[in-house]
VOPAGU-2260 file (C-alpha; in pm, 1 decimal, decimal comma):
REM VOPAGU-2260
SITE   aa  ch    i         X         Y         Z
SITE  UNK   A    0    -553,6     588,6    -571,7
SITE  UNK   A    1    -335,0     657,5    -872,3
SITE  UNK   A    2     -30,2     682,3    -644,4
SITE  UNK   A    3    -102,2     338,7    -495,7
SITE  UNK   A    4    -138,8     186,6    -841,9
SITE  UNK   A    5     193,3     338,3    -949,7
SITE  UNK   A    6     368,6     218,6    -631,4
SITE  UNK   A    7     240,3    -135,0    -689,3
SITE  UNK   A    8     420,9    -138,2   -1025,9
SITE  UNK   A    9     747,9      -5,8    -884,4
SITE  UNK   A   10    1024,6    -264,5    -880,1
SITE  UNK   A   11    1362,3    -168,6    -731,5
SITE  UNK   A   12    1605,7    -355,7    -507,4
SITE  UNK   A   13    1600,5     -74,9    -244,9
SITE  UNK   A   14    1219,1     -46,7    -225,1
SITE  UNK   A   15     983,7    -299,6     -61,1
SITE  UNK   A   16     707,8    -438,3    -282,1
SITE  UNK   A   17     356,2    -304,4    -233,6
SITE  UNK   A   18     126,7    -607,8    -234,0
SITE  UNK   A   19    -204,6    -430,8    -179,2
SITE  UNK   A   20    -406,7    -188,5      26,8
SITE  UNK   A   21    -722,3    -168,8     235,2
SITE  UNK   A   22    -964,3     116,2     302,4
SITE  UNK   A   23   -1204,6     102,7     595,6
SITE  UNK   A   24   -1457,4     363,5     705,4
SITE  UNK   A   25   -1568,7     374,9    1068,5
SITE  UNK   A   26   -1818,3     652,8    1121,1
SITE  UNK   A   27   -1647,1     969,2     998,7
SITE  UNK   A   28   -1295,7     823,4    1019,0
SITE  UNK   A   29   -1116,3     668,4     721,7
SITE  UNK   A   30    -842,2     410,9     786,3
SITE  UNK   A   31    -588,9     338,1     512,5
SITE  UNK   A   32    -354,7      40,0     528,8
SITE  UNK   A   33     -75,8     -58,9     292,6
SITE  UNK   A   34      29,3    -422,6     263,9
SITE  UNK   A   35     400,6    -446,9     190,1
SITE  UNK   A   36     654,2    -722,5     143,4
SITE  UNK   A   37     809,9    -846,2     466,0
SITE  UNK   A   38    1177,8    -758,4     500,3
SITE  UNK   A   39    1398,0    -987,4     707,2
C-alpha cells in the first residue's frame, strides 16, 4: 500500500493523477482497482 500512497502524491504533467483505489475479496481471489484521472 505504500506504493499507492506515494503514487497518489505524485504530480507531473506526463502522469495521470491517482484519485484512489479499491480492494475487493471474492472467495480466494483479490481484485485491485486503481481510480485514475480521465484523460481526453
